[in-house]
C-alpha positions in Angstrom: -4.1 47.5 -19.5 -3.0 48.3 -23.6 -0.8 45.4 -24.8 2.0 48.1 -25.7 3.0 48.2 -22.2 5.1 45.0 -22.6 6.2 43.6 -19.3 10.3 42.9 -18.9 10.4 42.0 -15.4 7.2 40.5 -13.1 7.8 39.6 -9.6 4.9 37.0 -8.5 4.1 37.4 -4.4 2.4 34.4 -3.6 3.7 32.1 -0.7 1.1 29.7 0.3 -0.4 26.9 -0.2 0.2 24.0 -2.3 -2.8 23.6 -4.2 -2.6 27.7 -4.5 0.9 27.3 -6.2 0.0 24.5 -8.5 -2.9 26.5 -9.9 -0.7 29.4 -10.8 1.9 27.1 -12.8 -0.1 27.5 -16.0 -0.3 31.2 -15.3 3.4 31.4 -15.0 3.1 29.5 -19.0 0.7 31.9 -20.0 3.1 34.7 -19.6 5.6 33.3 -20.7 4.1 32.3 -23.9 2.9 35.4 -24.4 6.3 37.4 -23.3 9.0 34.3 -24.0 11.9 37.4 -22.6 10.0 38.1 -19.6 12.2 37.7 -16.1 9.9 36.2 -13.9 10.9 36.1 -10.0 8.5 34.6 -7.3 8.5 35.2 -3.6 7.0 32.0 -2.6 6.7 30.0 0.7 9.7 27.4 2.1 7.2 24.3 1.6 5.9 25.4 -2.0 9.2 26.0 -2.9 10.2 22.6 -2.5 7.4 21.3 -5.1 8.0 23.9 -7.5 11.9 24.2 -7.4 13.8 24.3 -10.8 10.1 25.7 -12.7 11.7 27.3 -16.0 12.2 30.6 -16.6 11.5 31.7 -13.0 13.7 32.8 -10.0 12.7 31.9 -6.5 12.8 34.3 -3.4 12.2 31.8 -0.3 10.1 33.3 2.2 9.7 31.1 5.0 6.9 32.9 7.3 8.1 30.7 10.7 11.0 32.7 10.4 9.6 36.2 9.8 12.0 38.7 10.6 14.7 36.9 8.9 13.1 35.9 5.8 11.9 40.0 5.8 15.9 40.7 5.7 16.5 38.1 3.0 13.7 39.7 0.8 15.0 43.3 1.2 18.1 41.8 0.1 17.2 40.2 -2.8 15.4 43.2 -4.3 18.0 45.8 -2.8 18.6 48.0 -6.5 16.3 46.2 -8.3 12.7 47.7 -9.5 10.2 45.3 -11.1 7.7 46.4 -13.9 5.0 44.9 -12.5 4.5 42.8 -8.8 1.2 40.7 -9.0 0.3 41.0 -5.5 -1.7 37.5 -5.3 -1.7 36.8 -1.3 -4.7 38.9 0.4 -3.5 38.6 4.2 -2.5 41.2 6.5 1.3 39.7 6.6 1.4 39.2 2.6 0.2 42.9 1.9 2.4 44.7 4.4 5.3 42.2 3.3 4.6 43.2 -0.5 5.3 46.5 0.3 9.0 46.2 0.0 9.2 44.8 -3.1 9.9 47.8 -5.6 7.8 47.8 -8.2 6.1 50.4 -10.8 2.8 49.0 -11.4 1.4 46.8 -8.7 -1.5 44.5 -9.7 -3.9 43.6 -7.3 -7.4 42.4 -6.8 -10.5 44.3 -7.6 -12.1 45.8 -5.0 -14.6 43.3 -4.0 -12.1 40.8 -2.9 -9.6 43.1 -1.3 -9.6 42.9 2.4 -6.8 43.3 5.2 -5.4 46.7 3.5 -4.9 45.0 0.3 -5.8 48.6 -1.3 -2.9 50.2 0.2 -0.6 48.4 -1.7 -1.6 48.1 -5.1 -1.8 50.9 -7.5 -3.9 48.7 -10.1 -6.5 46.3 -10.0 -7.9 43.4 -12.0 -11.3 43.1 -13.2 -14.1 41.9 -11.1 -14.9 38.0 -11.7 -18.1 36.6 -10.3 -18.3 32.8 -9.0 -14.8 31.8 -10.1 -12.6 29.0 -9.5 -9.6 29.8 -8.3 -7.2 29.1 -10.7 -9.4 31.4 -13.0 -9.3 34.1 -10.7 -5.4 33.4 -10.9 -5.1 33.9 -14.7 -7.5 37.2 -14.4 -3.6 38.6 -14.0 -2.4 37.4 -16.9 -4.9 38.3 -18.6 -4.9 41.5 -17.5 -1.2 42.1 -18.5 -2.0 41.3 -22.3 -2.4 37.5 -22.5 -5.3 36.4 -24.7 -4.6 32.7 -24.4 -4.4 30.7 -21.6 -2.0 28.2 -21.4 -2.6 25.0 -19.2 0.2 23.6 -18.8 1.4 22.0 -15.0 4.4 20.7 -16.3 7.1 20.9 -13.6 10.9 20.0 -13.0 10.8 16.7 -11.6 14.3 14.2 -11.8 14.8 10.8 -13.0 15.5 9.8 -9.4 12.5 10.8 -8.0 10.7 8.8 -11.2 12.4 5.7 -10.5 11.1 5.9 -6.8 7.9 6.4 -8.1 8.0 3.4 -10.5 9.3 1.2 -7.7 5.9 2.1 -5.3 4.1 -0.1 -7.8 3.4 -3.5 -7.2 2.2 -6.0 -9.9 -1.6 -5.5 -9.7 -3.4 -4.1 -12.8 -4.9 -0.8 -11.0 -3.1 1.2 -8.6 -5.1 4.0 -6.2 -3.7 6.5 -4.4 -5.7 7.9 -1.2 -4.5 11.3 0.0 -6.7 11.2 3.3 -5.9 14.2 4.8 -6.5 18.2 4.4 -4.7 20.8 6.6 -8.3 21.9 7.6 -9.6 18.6 9.6 -12.8 19.8 9.1 -12.5 18.8 5.4 -11.5 16.1 5.8 -13.6 12.6 5.3 -13.4 10.1 8.4 -11.6 7.1 9.1 -14.2 4.9 9.1 -15.3 5.9 5.5 -12.0 5.4 4.4 -11.1 2.2 5.7 -14.8 0.4 4.1 -13.9 2.4 0.5 -10.4 0.8 0.6 -12.4 -2.7 1.9 -15.3 -2.0 -1.2 -12.9 -1.2 -3.6 -10.8 -4.8 -3.2 -13.9 -6.8 -3.4 -14.7 -4.9 -6.5 -10.9 -4.3 -8.1 -7.7 -6.3 -7.9 -6.1 -3.0 -6.8 -3.0 -1.7 -4.9 -4.2 1.0 -2.5 -1.2 3.4 -1.6 -1.7 6.0 1.2 0.0 9.0 1.4 0.3 12.0 4.0 2.5 14.9 5.2 4.9 14.1 7.9 3.0 15.8 10.8 2.2 13.7 13.7 -1.7 14.1 13.1 -1.7 12.9 9.7 0.6 9.7 10.4 -1.6 8.8 12.6 -4.8 9.6 10.7 -3.4 7.5 8.3 -2.3 4.4 10.4 -5.7 4.3 11.9 -6.9 3.7 8.8 -4.5 0.9 7.8 -5.3 -0.4 11.2 -8.7 -0.8 10.0 -8.9 -1.8 7.0 -8.7 -5.7 5.9 -6.5 -5.8 2.9 -2.9 -5.0 2.8 -2.7 -1.3 1.7 1.1 0.7 1.5 1.2 3.2 3.9 3.9 6.3 2.7 2.5 9.0 5.0 5.3 10.6 5.8 7.8 9.3 3.8 7.9 11.0 0.4 9.3 14.5 -0.7 6.1 16.8 -2.8 8.2 16.5 -5.9 8.3 12.2 -5.4 4.3 12.5 -4.4 3.8 14.5 -7.8 6.3 11.8 -10.0 3.8 9.2 -8.0 0.6 10.7 -8.7 1.3 10.7 -12.6 1.6 6.8 -12.3 -1.1 5.8 -10.7 -4.3 5.4 -11.5 -6.4 7.1 -9.6 -6.7 9.1 -7.1 -8.8 9.9 -4.1 -8.7 13.1 -1.7 -10.6 15.5 0.0 -9.9 19.6 -0.5 -6.1 19.7 -0.2 -3.0 20.5 -2.2 -2.5 16.7 -3.2 -6.0 17.1 -4.8 -4.5 19.9 -7.3 -1.4 18.2 -7.6 -2.9 14.9 -8.7 -5.2 16.9 -11.3 -2.3 18.5 -12.5 -0.5 15.6 -13.4 -3.4 14.6 -15.9 -4.3 11.4 -13.5 -8.3 11.2 -12.5 -8.8 12.3 -9.1 -12.1 12.4 -7.3 -12.8 14.9 -4.6 -14.5 14.8 -1.8 -16.2 17.9 -1.3 -18.9 19.2 1.7 -16.9 21.3 3.3 -15.9 23.9 0.6 -17.6 24.4 -2.9 -16.0 22.4 -5.3 -16.9 25.1 -8.3 -14.5 27.4 -6.4 -11.4 25.1 -5.0 -12.7 21.6 -6.1 -10.3 19.9 -9.0 -9.8 22.2 -12.2 -9.3 19.7 -14.5 -12.0 16.5 -13.2 -15.0 18.5 -11.9 -17.3 15.4 -13.1 -15.3 13.0 -10.6 -16.0 15.3 -7.6 -18.5 14.2 -5.1 -20.3 17.4 -4.2 -22.3 17.3 -1.2 -22.0 21.4 -0.5 -25.0 22.4 -1.3 -26.6 19.8 1.1 -24.1 21.4 3.8 -25.3 24.7 2.8 -29.0 24.0 3.4 -28.3 21.5 6.7 -25.5 23.9 8.8 -26.1 27.5 7.5 -30.0 26.8 6.1 -29.8 28.5 3.1 -29.0 27.2 -0.6 -25.6 27.8 -2.2 -26.6 31.0 -4.1 -27.9 32.4 -1.0 -24.5 32.4 0.5 -21.6 34.6 0.0 -18.9 32.5 -3.0 -16.5 30.8 -1.2 -18.3 30.5 1.8 -17.1 27.6 4.1 -19.4 24.9 5.7 -17.0 23.8 7.6 -18.9 21.8 10.5 -18.3 18.8 12.3 -20.6 16.2 10.3 -20.2 17.8 7.2 -18.0 15.4 5.2 -20.0 12.8 6.8 -22.8 13.5 4.3 -20.5 12.0 1.3 -21.3 8.2 1.3 -18.8 5.2 0.4 -21.3 4.5 -2.0 -21.0 7.6 -3.8 -17.4 7.6 -3.6 -17.5 4.1 -5.4 -19.8 5.4 -8.2 -17.1 7.4 -9.4 -14.5 5.3 -9.0 -16.4 2.9 -11.5 -16.4 5.8 -13.8 -12.9 6.9 -13.2 -11.5 3.9 -13.9 -14.0 2.9 -17.0 -12.2 6.0 -18.7 -8.6 6.2 -17.3 -5.9 9.1 -18.1 -7.0 11.9 -20.1 
């Protein structure tokens, strides 16, 4: 695109997930910096909207995938009589591609041919450039570059209420260090084991005078997983599983000293707040979906998982290949995580 094709109105279509929409915050800020008068509309998932609501300069249209037909009706009504200069079709599932057709736009910008799938090519008329071996955030930022942005704005600031910030402060005890562990991914094969988490917490307690906070979503399986960890440790922990909202979690992550998480939304939320985060990565490639802000704190056993379960090196596999096999996360040792804890706590927040 040439920069004289200045977009005045833009619609982002990206419904999920929490980590991915977190990566999109700096894309929005980059577009707004380049085009201060641009009107941005974002079609987003219901859960994800709970985190991003109030993002400055953005109109949200909530699309609940669990109520497909009513959401389609509401989307039709919301865009009736409108025509956007540009649609950013940033989700590749068949359902997302099909629903995006309801959004009227002159230019329909999507992925290059190599990344296109599930009829994506049929709902776009313009493509971003190919990008080999990319992090998810860099892939999203290509949309802004394509629209004439030459400088990325890495700003993840969100609208967090004073009430939520006060709640977060109230969770912090009187110990000198507070470590938040968010042990659950929505993909269970990306989870480290209860035994390993419990051993890690006990070891941290013996080495540091730290408060340990455990968090998870309200899902029954996640709450049960955290309860197992809390029952197995030999020290007191603060169990907030299912008790916090996404905005409260964001606020809490901004005031703790360290976060530990597998490949999950909270991993990316933590980095976005500027708090050091140790990513536990074996079932997916951290260079693609690991912490963008703190890659040096990642415990990366993905290469070993590729060899053990797929009998190939990382370079021999298609970019983004998952190694979600039973036992993959067990390649990560407690000692390896403790080594990253030492590094993180010696440097503090950036």
